[in-house]
Structures are given as structure tokens and as C-alpha cells.
Backbone as JSON Lines, residues from 0, in Angstrom:
{"i":0,"aa":"X","n":[-27.11,-126.67,-195.42],"ca":[-26.24,-127.69,-194.85],"c":[-26.99,-128.46,-193.78]}
{"i":1,"aa":"X","n":[-27.82,-127.75,-193.03],"ca":[-28.62,-128.41,-191.98],"c":[-29.57,-129.41,-192.61]}
{"i":2,"aa":"X","n":[-30.11,-129.05,-193.81],"ca":[-31.01,-129.96,-194.51],"c":[-30.29,-131.24,-194.94]}
{"i":3,"aa":"X","n":[-29.05,-131.1,-195.41],"ca":[-28.3,-132.28,-195.82],"c":[-28.08,-133.21,-194.66]}
{"i":4,"aa":"X","n":[-27.72,-132.67,-193.48],"ca":[-27.48,-133.5,-192.31],"c":[-28.79,-134.15,-191.85]}
{"i":5,"aa":"X","n":[-29.89,-133.42,-191.96],"ca":[-31.18,-133.97,-191.54],"c":[-31.6,-135.09,-192.48]}
{"i":6,"aa":"X","n":[-31.26,-135.0,-193.75],"ca":[-31.61,-136.01,-194.73],"c":[-30.68,-137.24,-194.68]}
{"i":7,"aa":"X","n":[-29.73,-137.25,-193.78],"ca":[-28.85,-138.39,-193.63],"c":[-27.6,-138.27,-194.47]}
{"i":8,"aa":"X","n":[-27.36,-137.18,-195.13],"ca":[-26.12,-137.01,-195.89],"c":[-24.98,-136.84,-194.9]}
{"i":9,"aa":"X","n":[-23.83,-137.27,-195.32],"ca":[-22.65,-137.21,-194.44],"c":[-22.29,-135.76,-194.16]}
{"i":10,"aa":"X","n":[-22.04,-135.48,-192.88],"ca":[-21.62,-134.14,-192.49],"c":[-20.15,-133.98,-192.84]}
{"i":11,"aa":"X","n":[-19.72,-132.77,-193.2],"ca":[-18.31,-132.6,-193.55],"c":[-17.44,-132.86,-192.33]}
{"i":12,"aa":"X","n":[-16.28,-133.47,-192.58],"ca":[-15.37,-133.77,-191.48],"c":[-14.78,-132.48,-190.96]}
{"i":13,"aa":"X","n":[-14.74,-132.38,-189.65],"ca":[-14.11,-131.2,-189.03],"c":[-12.63,-131.45,-188.94]}
{"i":14,"aa":"X","n":[-11.84,-130.47,-189.33],"ca":[-10.41,-130.61,-189.17],"c":[-10.06,-130.24,-187.76]}
{"i":15,"aa":"X","n":[-9.25,-131.06,-187.12],"ca":[-8.89,-130.82,-185.74],"c":[-7.67,-129.9,-185.69]}
{"i":16,"aa":"X","n":[-7.86,-128.69,-185.18],"ca":[-6.78,-127.75,-185.08],"c":[-5.92,-128.07,-183.85]}
{"i":17,"aa":"X","n":[-4.63,-127.84,-183.99],"ca":[-3.73,-128.08,-182.86],"c":[-4.06,-127.12,-181.75]}
{"i":18,"aa":"X","n":[-4.13,-127.64,-180.53],"ca":[-4.44,-126.82,-179.37],"c":[-3.19,-126.28,-178.74]}
{"i":19,"aa":"X","n":[-3.24,-125.01,-178.35],"ca":[-2.15,-124.43,-177.61],"c":[-2.75,-123.3,-176.75]}
{"i":20,"aa":"X","n":[-2.38,-123.3,-175.49],"ca":[-2.83,-122.23,-174.59],"c":[-1.78,-121.99,-173.51]}
{"i":21,"aa":"X","n":[-1.65,-120.73,-173.16],"ca":[-0.79,-120.36,-172.03],"c":[-1.66,-120.34,-170.81]}
{"i":22,"aa":"X","n":[-1.33,-121.19,-169.84],"ca":[-2.1,-121.19,-168.57],"c":[-1.52,-120.2,-167.59]}
{"i":23,"aa":"X","n":[-0.2,-120.15,-167.55],"ca":[0.45,-119.25,-166.59],"c":[1.92,-119.08,-166.97]}
{"i":24,"aa":"X","n":[2.45,-117.86,-166.78],"ca":[3.88,-117.59,-166.91],"c":[4.35,-116.99,-165.61]}
{"i":25,"aa":"X","n":[5.45,-117.51,-165.08],"ca":[5.88,-117.07,-163.76],"c":[7.41,-117.17,-163.62]}
{"i":26,"aa":"X","n":[7.93,-116.44,-162.66],"ca":[9.35,-116.52,-162.33],"c":[9.5,-117.66,-161.32]}
{"i":27,"aa":"X","n":[10.22,-118.71,-161.72],"ca":[10.37,-119.87,-160.86],"c":[11.53,-119.71,-159.89]}
{"i":28,"aa":"X","n":[12.59,-119.05,-160.32],"ca":[13.76,-118.85,-159.47],"c":[14.51,-117.61,-159.96]}
{"i":29,"aa":"X","n":[15.08,-116.89,-159.0],"ca":[15.84,-115.68,-159.34],"c":[16.97,-115.55,-158.34]}
{"i":30,"aa":"X","n":[18.17,-115.29,-158.85],"ca":[19.33,-115.17,-157.97],"c":[20.26,-114.11,-158.54]}
{"i":31,"aa":"X","n":[20.79,-113.27,-157.64],"ca":[21.8,-112.28,-158.04],"c":[22.83,-112.19,-156.94]}
{"i":32,"aa":"X","n":[24.1,-112.36,-157.32],"ca":[25.16,-112.33,-156.34],"c":[26.26,-111.36,-156.8]}
{"i":33,"aa":"X","n":[26.82,-110.63,-155.87],"ca":[28.0,-109.82,-156.1],"c":[29.02,-110.21,-155.04]}
{"i":34,"aa":"X","n":[29.71,-111.36,-155.25],"ca":[30.54,-111.92,-154.2],"c":[31.77,-111.09,-153.84]}
{"i":35,"aa":"X","n":[32.19,-110.17,-154.71],"ca":[33.4,-109.39,-154.43],"c":[33.11,-107.89,-154.33]}
{"i":36,"aa":"X","n":[31.9,-107.57,-153.89],"ca":[31.59,-106.16,-153.67],"c":[32.06,-105.77,-152.27]}
{"i":37,"aa":"X","n":[32.45,-104.61,-152.02],"ca":[32.42,-103.43,-152.88],"c":[33.69,-103.26,-153.75]}
{"i":38,"aa":"X","n":[34.65,-104.18,-153.64],"ca":[35.91,-104.02,-154.37],"c":[35.69,-103.93,-155.88]}
{"i":39,"aa":"X","n":[34.71,-104.65,-156.44],"ca":[34.5,-104.62,-157.88],"c":[34.04,-103.26,-158.38]}
{"i":40,"aa":"X","n":[33.48,-102.44,-157.49],"ca":[33.01,-101.12,-157.92],"c":[34.17,-100.11,-158.06]}
{"i":41,"aa":"X","n":[35.33,-100.48,-157.51],"ca":[36.5,-99.62,-157.58],"c":[37.41,-99.98,-158.76]}
{"i":42,"aa":"X","n":[37.03,-101.01,-159.51],"ca":[37.84,-101.51,-160.62],"c":[37.28,-100.96,-161.92]}
{"i":43,"aa":"X","n":[38.17,-100.76,-162.92],"ca":[37.68,-100.32,-164.22],"c":[36.73,-101.34,-164.8]}
{"i":44,"aa":"X","n":[35.62,-100.9,-165.32],"ca":[34.56,-101.81,-165.78],"c":[34.83,-102.26,-167.21]}
{"i":45,"aa":"X","n":[35.57,-103.34,-167.35],"ca":[35.78,-103.99,-168.67],"c":[35.59,-105.49,-168.43]}
{"i":46,"aa":"X","n":[34.32,-105.88,-168.26],"ca":[34.04,-107.26,-167.87],"c":[34.1,-108.25,-169.05]}
{"i":47,"aa":"X","n":[34.33,-109.48,-168.7],"ca":[34.15,-110.6,-169.62],"c":[32.79,-111.19,-169.23]}
{"i":48,"aa":"X","n":[31.85,-111.21,-170.16],"ca":[30.48,-111.67,-169.89],"c":[30.31,-113.07,-170.46]}
{"i":49,"aa":"X","n":[29.78,-113.98,-169.66],"ca":[29.46,-115.33,-170.11],"c":[27.96,-115.53,-169.91]}
{"i":50,"aa":"X","n":[27.29,-116.05,-170.96],"ca":[25.85,-116.28,-170.9],"c":[25.56,-117.74,-171.21]}
{"i":51,"aa":"X","n":[24.7,-118.35,-170.43],"ca":[24.25,-119.71,-170.69],"c":[22.72,-119.71,-170.65]}
{"i":52,"aa":"X","n":[22.14,-120.49,-171.55],"ca":[20.69,-120.61,-171.62],"c":[20.33,-122.07,-171.75]}
{"i":53,"aa":"X","n":[19.4,-122.51,-170.89],"ca":[18.97,-123.92,-170.89],"c":[17.46,-123.97,-170.77]}
{"i":54,"aa":"X","n":[16.88,-124.99,-171.4],"ca":[15.43,-125.23,-171.27],"c":[15.2,-126.59,-170.65]}
{"i":55,"aa":"X","n":[14.05,-126.72,-170.02],"ca":[13.68,-127.98,-169.39],"c":[12.15,-128.11,-169.51]}
{"i":56,"aa":"X","n":[11.68,-129.31,-169.88],"ca":[10.26,-129.56,-170.0],"c":[9.84,-130.68,-169.09]}
{"i":57,"aa":"X","n":[8.72,-130.48,-168.42],"ca":[8.15,-131.52,-167.55],"c":[6.67,-131.67,-167.89]}
{"i":58,"aa":"X","n":[6.25,-132.91,-168.11],"ca":[4.84,-133.16,-168.39],"c":[4.08,-133.19,-167.07]}
{"i":59,"aa":"X","n":[3.02,-132.39,-166.98],"ca":[2.24,-132.3,-165.75],"c":[1.01,-133.2,-165.8]}
{"i":60,"aa":"X","n":[0.31,-133.15,-166.93],"ca":[-0.89,-133.95,-167.15],"c":[-0.88,-134.36,-168.62]}
{"i":61,"aa":"X","n":[-2.0,-134.89,-169.1],"ca":[-2.05,-135.35,-170.49],"c":[-1.56,-134.31,-171.48]}
{"i":62,"aa":"X","n":[-2.12,-133.13,-171.45],"ca":[-1.75,-132.09,-172.41],"c":[-1.15,-130.83,-171.75]}
{"i":63,"aa":"X","n":[-0.75,-130.94,-170.5],"ca":[-0.19,-129.79,-169.79],"c":[1.29,-130.02,-169.52]}
{"i":64,"aa":"X","n":[2.08,-129.0,-169.83],"ca":[3.53,-129.07,-169.66],"c":[4.02,-127.83,-168.93]}
{"i":65,"aa":"X","n":[5.05,-128.03,-168.1],"ca":[5.79,-126.89,-167.55],"c":[7.09,-126.81,-168.36]}
{"i":66,"aa":"X","n":[7.33,-125.64,-168.91],"ca":[8.58,-125.4,-169.65],"c":[9.33,-124.31,-168.89]}
{"i":67,"aa":"X","n":[10.6,-124.59,-168.57],"ca":[11.45,-123.64,-167.85],"c":[12.6,-123.19,-168.73]}
{"i":68,"aa":"X","n":[12.86,-121.92,-168.69],"ca":[13.99,-121.34,-169.43],"c":[14.91,-120.7,-168.37]}
{"i":69,"aa":"X","n":[16.13,-121.24,-168.25],"ca":[17.08,-120.7,-167.28],"c":[18.17,-119.9,-168.02]}
{"i":70,"aa":"X","n":[18.34,-118.67,-167.59],"ca":[19.36,-117.79,-168.16],"c":[20.36,-117.46,-167.05]}
{"i":71,"aa":"X","n":[21.63,-117.73,-167.32],"ca":[22.7,-117.41,-166.35],"c":[23.68,-116.46,-167.0]}
{"i":72,"aa":"X","n":[23.94,-115.33,-166.35],"ca":[24.88,-114.34,-166.84],"c":[25.93,-114.15,-165.76]}
{"i":73,"aa":"X","n":[27.2,-114.32,-166.14],"ca":[28.33,-114.11,-165.22],"c":[29.24,-113.03,-165.78]}
{"i":74,"aa":"X","n":[29.59,-112.07,-164.96],"ca":[30.52,-111.02,-165.36],"c":[31.78,-111.16,-164.51]}
{"i":75,"aa":"X","n":[32.92,-111.21,-165.19],"ca":[34.22,-111.32,-164.48],"c":[35.11,-110.16,-164.9]}
{"i":76,"aa":"X","n":[35.86,-109.69,-163.93],"ca":[36.91,-108.71,-164.16],"c":[38.22,-109.46,-163.87]}
{"i":77,"aa":"X","n":[38.84,-109.94,-164.93],"ca":[40.0,-110.83,-164.73],"c":[39.52,-112.13,-164.13]}
{"i":78,"aa":"X","n":[40.09,-112.47,-163.0],"ca":[39.67,-113.69,-162.3],"c":[38.6,-113.44,-161.26]}
{"i":79,"aa":"X","n":[38.26,-112.18,-161.04],"ca":[37.3,-111.81,-160.02],"c":[35.89,-111.77,-160.57]}
{"i":80,"aa":"X","n":[34.96,-112.44,-159.9],"ca":[33.57,-112.4,-160.33],"c":[32.92,-111.1,-159.86]}
{"i":81,"aa":"X","n":[32.42,-110.33,-160.83],"ca":[31.73,-109.09,-160.47],"c":[30.3,-109.38,-160.07]}
{"i":82,"aa":"X","n":[29.59,-110.18,-160.9],"ca":[28.26,-110.59,-160.51],"c":[27.91,-111.89,-161.19]}
{"i":83,"aa":"X","n":[26.93,-112.57,-160.6],"ca":[26.34,-113.8,-161.15],"c":[24.84,-113.63,-161.05]}
{"i":84,"aa":"X","n":[24.18,-113.66,-162.19],"ca":[22.73,-113.48,-162.24],"c":[22.12,-114.71,-162.88]}
{"i":85,"aa":"X","n":[21.14,-115.29,-162.24],"ca":[20.46,-116.46,-162.78],"c":[18.94,-116.29,-162.62]}
{"i":86,"aa":"X","n":[18.23,-116.46,-163.72],"ca":[16.76,-116.35,-163.71],"c":[16.19,-117.59,-164.39]}
{"i":87,"aa":"X","n":[15.21,-118.2,-163.73],"ca":[14.47,-119.31,-164.35],"c":[13.05,-118.8,-164.53]}
{"i":88,"aa":"X","n":[12.7,-118.59,-165.8],"ca":[11.35,-118.17,-166.16],"c":[10.62,-119.42,-166.63]}
{"i":89,"aa":"X","n":[9.42,-119.62,-166.14],"ca":[8.69,-120.84,-166.47],"c":[7.25,-120.52,-166.83]}
{"i":90,"aa":"X","n":[6.61,-121.53,-167.35],"ca":[5.21,-121.38,-167.66],"c":[4.54,-122.73,-167.74]}
{"i":91,"aa":"X","n":[3.23,-122.73,-167.58],"ca":[2.42,-123.91,-167.76],"c":[1.63,-123.71,-169.03]}
{"i":92,"aa":"X","n":[1.74,-124.68,-169.94],"ca":[1.15,-124.56,-171.26],"c":[0.34,-125.79,-171.57]}
{"i":93,"aa":"X","n":[-0.78,-125.57,-172.26],"ca":[-1.56,-126.69,-172.8],"c":[-1.14,-126.88,-174.23]}
{"i":94,"aa":"X","n":[-0.7,-128.09,-174.53],"ca":[-0.28,-128.43,-175.89],"c":[-1.09,-129.68,-176.25]}
{"i":95,"aa":"X","n":[-2.09,-129.48,-177.1],"ca":[-3.02,-130.53,-177.45],"c":[-2.39,-131.56,-178.38]}
{"i":96,"aa":"X","n":[-3.26,-132.46,-178.83],"ca":[-2.82,-133.55,-179.74],"c":[-2.29,-132.95,-181.04]}
{"i":97,"aa":"X","n":[-1.08,-133.36,-181.37],"ca":[-0.44,-132.97,-182.62],"c":[0.68,-133.96,-182.9]}
{"i":98,"aa":"X","n":[1.18,-133.98,-184.12],"ca":[2.28,-134.9,-184.43],"c":[3.45,-134.67,-183.49]}
{"i":99,"aa":"X","n":[4.19,-135.76,-183.2],"ca":[5.28,-135.72,-182.27],"c":[6.33,-134.67,-182.6]}
{"i":100,"aa":"X","n":[6.67,-134.55,-183.88],"ca":[7.69,-133.58,-184.3],"c":[7.2,-132.14,-184.04]}
{"i":101,"aa":"X","n":[5.91,-131.9,-184.29],"ca":[5.35,-130.57,-184.1],"c":[5.3,-130.25,-182.6]}
{"i":102,"aa":"X","n":[4.95,-131.25,-181.78],"ca":[4.92,-131.04,-180.35],"c":[6.34,-130.78,-179.79]}
{"i":103,"aa":"X","n":[7.31,-131.52,-180.3],"ca":[8.7,-131.3,-179.87],"c":[9.16,-129.87,-180.22]}
{"i":104,"aa":"X","n":[8.8,-129.4,-181.4],"ca":[9.17,-128.04,-181.81],"c":[8.44,-127.02,-180.91]}
{"i":105,"aa":"X","n":[7.21,-127.26,-180.6],"ca":[6.43,-126.37,-179.76],"c":[7.09,-126.22,-178.39]}
{"i":106,"aa":"X","n":[7.46,-127.37,-177.8],"ca":[8.06,-127.36,-176.45],"c":[9.52,-126.9,-176.45]}
{"i":107,"aa":"X","n":[10.24,-127.19,-177.54],"ca":[11.66,-126.87,-177.59],"c":[12.05,-125.55,-178.19]}
{"i":108,"aa":"X","n":[11.12,-124.91,-178.95],"ca":[11.48,-123.67,-179.61],"c":[10.4,-122.59,-179.45]}
{"i":109,"aa":"X","n":[9.17,-122.93,-179.77],"ca":[8.1,-121.94,-179.75],"c":[7.87,-121.38,-178.32]}
{"i":110,"aa":"X","n":[7.74,-122.26,-177.36],"ca":[7.5,-121.82,-175.99],"c":[8.7,-121.08,-175.38]}
{"i":111,"aa":"X","n":[9.94,-121.55,-175.57],"ca":[11.07,-120.73,-175.1],"c":[11.09,-119.33,-175.71]}
{"i":112,"aa":"X","n":[10.63,-119.19,-176.98],"ca":[10.52,-117.86,-177.57],"c":[9.54,-116.98,-176.81]}
{"i":113,"aa":"X","n":[8.49,-117.6,-176.27],"ca":[7.49,-116.85,-175.47],"c":[8.1,-116.44,-174.14]}
{"i":114,"aa":"X","n":[8.87,-117.34,-173.5],"ca":[9.42,-117.08,-172.17],"c":[10.6,-116.1,-172.18]}
{"i":115,"aa":"X","n":[11.35,-116.08,-173.27],"ca":[12.6,-115.3,-173.31],"c":[12.44,-113.82,-172.96]}
{"i":116,"aa":"X","n":[11.47,-113.11,-173.5],"ca":[11.38,-111.66,-173.13],"c":[11.17,-111.44,-171.63]}
{"i":117,"aa":"X","n":[10.46,-112.32,-170.99],"ca":[10.26,-112.2,-169.53],"c":[11.6,-112.41,-168.79]}
{"i":118,"aa":"X","n":[12.35,-113.43,-169.2],"ca":[13.64,-113.7,-168.58],"c":[14.61,-112.57,-168.85]}
{"i":119,"aa":"X","n":[14.61,-112.06,-170.06],"ca":[15.54,-110.96,-170.43],"c":[15.26,-109.73,-169.59]}
{"i":120,"aa":"X","n":[13.98,-109.41,-169.35],"ca":[13.64,-108.25,-168.54],"c":[14.07,-108.49,-167.08]}
{"i":121,"aa":"X","n":[13.88,-109.69,-166.55],"ca":[14.25,-109.97,-165.16],"c":[15.77,-109.88,-164.98]}
{"i":122,"aa":"X","n":[16.53,-110.42,-165.95],"ca":[18.01,-110.35,-165.87],"c":[18.45,-108.88,-165.88]}
{"i":123,"aa":"X","n":[17.92,-108.12,-166.84],"ca":[18.31,-106.7,-166.96],"c":[17.98,-105.93,-165.68]}
{"i":124,"aa":"X","n":[16.82,-106.2,-165.12],"ca":[16.39,-105.51,-163.87],"c":[17.3,-105.85,-162.7]}
{"i":125,"aa":"X","n":[17.64,-107.14,-162.54],"ca":[18.52,-107.53,-161.44],"c":[19.88,-106.9,-161.56]}
{"i":126,"aa":"X","n":[20.45,-106.9,-162.75],"ca":[21.78,-106.35,-162.94],"c":[21.76,-104.85,-162.66]}
{"i":127,"aa":"X","n":[20.75,-104.15,-163.13],"ca":[20.63,-102.72,-162.89],"c":[20.44,-102.43,-161.41]}
{"i":128,"aa":"X","n":[19.68,-103.26,-160.71],"ca":[19.48,-103.05,-159.27],"c":[20.76,-103.32,-158.49]}
{"i":129,"aa":"X","n":[21.67,-104.1,-159.08],"ca":[23.0,-104.31,-158.47],"c":[23.93,-103.15,-158.72]}
{"i":130,"aa":"X","n":[23.46,-102.09,-159.33],"ca":[24.14,-100.86,-159.71],"c":[25.26,-101.09,-160.75]}
{"i":131,"aa":"X","n":[25.08,-102.11,-161.55],"ca":[26.01,-102.31,-162.68],"c":[25.42,-101.65,-163.91]}
{"i":132,"aa":"X","n":[26.29,-101.41,-164.91],"ca":[25.75,-100.79,-166.15],"c":[24.62,-101.61,-166.76]}
{"i":133,"aa":"X","n":[23.73,-100.94,-167.44],"ca":[22.59,-101.6,-168.05],"c":[23.07,-102.74,-168.96]}
{"i":134,"aa":"X","n":[22.35,-103.84,-168.91],"ca":[22.69,-105.03,-169.69],"c":[21.43,-105.61,-170.29]}
{"i":135,"aa":"X","n":[21.46,-105.9,-171.56],"ca":[20.33,-106.5,-172.25],"c":[20.81,-107.72,-173.02]}
{"i":136,"aa":"X","n":[20.17,-108.85,-172.8],"ca":[20.49,-110.07,-173.53],"c":[20.13,-109.89,-174.99]}
{"i":137,"aa":"X","n":[21.01,-110.38,-175.86],"ca":[20.71,-110.37,-177.28],"c":[19.61,-111.38,-177.59]}
{"i":138,"aa":"X","n":[18.82,-111.13,-178.61],"ca":[17.78,-112.1,-178.99],"c":[18.39,-113.48,-179.3]}
{"i":139,"aa":"X","n":[17.61,-114.52,-179.05],"ca":[18.04,-115.89,-179.32],"c":[17.11,-116.49,-180.34]}
{"i":140,"aa":"X","n":[17.63,-117.15,-181.35],"ca":[16.84,-117.83,-182.37],"c":[16.62,-119.27,-181.87]}
{"i":141,"aa":"X","n":[15.58,-119.49,-181.09],"ca":[15.35,-120.82,-180.54],"c":[14.98,-121.84,-181.61]}
{"i":142,"aa":"X","n":[14.46,-121.37,-182.75],"ca":[14.2,-122.3,-183.86],"c":[15.49,-122.89,-184.38]}
{"i":143,"aa":"X","n":[16.52,-122.06,-184.55],"ca":[17.83,-122.53,-185.02],"c":[18.5,-123.42,-183.97]}
{"i":144,"aa":"X","n":[18.39,-123.04,-182.69],"ca":[18.98,-123.85,-181.63],"c":[18.32,-125.24,-181.59]}
{"i":145,"aa":"X","n":[16.98,-125.26,-181.74],"ca":[16.26,-126.52,-181.73],"c":[16.62,-127.36,-182.94]}
{"i":146,"aa":"X","n":[16.76,-126.74,-184.11],"ca":[17.14,-127.47,-185.33],"c":[18.55,-128.11,-185.16]}
{"i":147,"aa":"X","n":[19.47,-127.37,-184.57],"ca":[20.81,-127.91,-184.31],"c":[20.74,-129.1,-183.34]}
{"i":148,"aa":"X","n":[19.92,-128.98,-182.32],"ca":[19.74,-130.05,-181.35],"c":[19.18,-131.31,-182.02]}
{"i":149,"aa":"X","n":[18.17,-131.13,-182.86],"ca":[17.57,-132.28,-183.54],"c":[18.57,-132.91,-184.52]}
{"i":150,"aa":"X","n":[19.36,-132.1,-185.2],"ca":[20.37,-132.62,-186.14],"c":[21.42,-133.4,-185.36]}
{"i":151,"aa":"X","n":[21.84,-132.89,-184.22],"ca":[22.83,-133.59,-183.4],"c":[22.27,-134.93,-182.92]}
{"i":152,"aa":"X","n":[21.02,-134.96,-182.49],"ca":[20.39,-136.22,-182.06],"c":[20.32,-137.23,-183.21]}
{"i":153,"aa":"X","n":[19.99,-136.73,-184.41],"ca":[19.91,-137.63,-185.56],"c":[21.29,-138.22,-185.9]}
{"i":154,"aa":"X","n":[22.34,-137.39,-185.83],"ca":[23.7,-137.86,-186.08],"c":[24.14,-138.88,-185.06]}
{"i":155,"aa":"X","n":[23.79,-138.65,-183.78],"ca":[24.14,-139.58,-182.72],"c":[23.43,-140.92,-182.94]}
{"i":156,"aa":"X","n":[22.18,-140.85,-183.36],"ca":[21.42,-142.09,-183.6],"c":[22.03,-142.86,-184.78]}
{"i":157,"aa":"X","n":[22.43,-142.16,-185.82],"ca":[23.06,-142.79,-186.97],"c":[24.38,-143.42,-186.6]}
{"i":158,"aa":"X","n":[25.2,-142.73,-185.81],"ca":[26.51,-143.27,-185.44],"c":[26.37,-144.47,-184.52]}
{"i":159,"aa":"X","n":[25.37,-144.5,-183.66],"ca":[25.16,-145.64,-182.77],"c":[24.66,-146.86,-183.54]}
{"i":160,"aa":"X","n":[23.89,-146.64,-184.61],"ca":[23.42,-147.74,-185.45],"c":[24.55,-148.26,-186.31]}
{"i":161,"aa":"X","n":[25.49,-147.4,-186.73],"ca":[26.57,-147.78,-187.6],"c":[27.65,-148.57,-186.91]}
{"i":162,"aa":"X","n":[27.76,-148.43,-185.57],"ca":[28.81,-149.13,-184.85],"c":[28.44,-150.59,-184.71]}
{"i":163,"aa":"X","n":[29.33,-151.52,-185.14],"ca":[29.04,-152.97,-185.02],"c":[29.08,-153.39,-183.53]}
{"i":164,"aa":"X","n":[28.25,-154.35,-183.21],"ca":[28.23,-154.88,-181.84],"c":[29.45,-155.75,-181.66]}
{"i":165,"aa":"X","n":[30.06,-155.67,-180.5],"ca":[31.25,-156.47,-180.18],"c":[30.8,-157.82,-179.59]}
{"i":166,"aa":"X","n":[31.33,-158.9,-180.15],"ca":[31.01,-160.23,-179.61],"c":[32.0,-160.55,-178.51]}
{"i":167,"aa":"X","n":[31.51,-161.16,-177.47],"ca":[32.37,-161.5,-176.34],"c":[33.09,-162.79,-176.59]}
């Protein structure tokens, strides 16, 4: 092959692989509150648990992004809040040149899948340190969540195009 290049023959084109690298994963914010302690410890433990998960992406440089995954878990005993736990797990990631749809999937599903185990461990640890029964977040299918989000955006775009403009 070196002989072919030396003789002026065309070198084979190199395929450009998509770049991805984890630069850093860190806990950006952590909060645990037991606003009604110690009274909640004297009540029968049959909580209503509410979980919310949100992601946020910020472009730092050309190919560097910070992706944050915020998990909020609230436990209530009737109207009384037993605990409120919120963890924001974040990371800095290099996401090289790739098609826009692939980059959106990387930032909206693949990276949150990487961050989730860290957030789940932090939530579980905080709740246990608050002396509440062990709690583990169920796995989340971020690919399905991202697909639903993209479908909703496509439907919203179609409905906005379908609406006729009103003349004044």
C-alpha cells in the first residue's frame, strides 16, 4: 500500500468515526430534607413516592457539552412530607462531528444512560443516611423517553404548520 501511495495512486479514504469521550463526571448539586422530622419517624411507613427526572444540556465549546441529570424523589405520608431528595449528576463530554440526529440522541439518551447509575447511587445513599428504608430508583429507558420527546416535537411542528395564519 505504501508503494501505491508513493507511485501517486490515490490513498484509500479514511472513514471518520464519530468522536465521544467522557471528560469528567461529577455531582453538581445534592439536597436532602426531612422537614417534618422527628414526627415522621413515629408514623407508620406507608409513603407515597413521587419521582421526577430531567436532563439539561449546555454547550461549553465546539465539541464539549455539559449534560446534567436531575433526579428528585419526594416521599409523603398523607399530606406530610417525609423527605425530599434531589441530586443533579453532571458530566462534561466530548461529542465530535456527527449528524445532527445522532448528536441529539447522544446528548438526550446515551449520556443520561451513563449518568443515571451515579445519580441512583447518590439518591439511595442520601435516603439511607436519613435513616429511611432503603430506596433504589428503577431503571429508566432514556432511549424510549428520547423517542417520545422527538415524536412530540414532530407532532407539534406538524400542528403549527397545519394551522392557517389569521389575517388582520
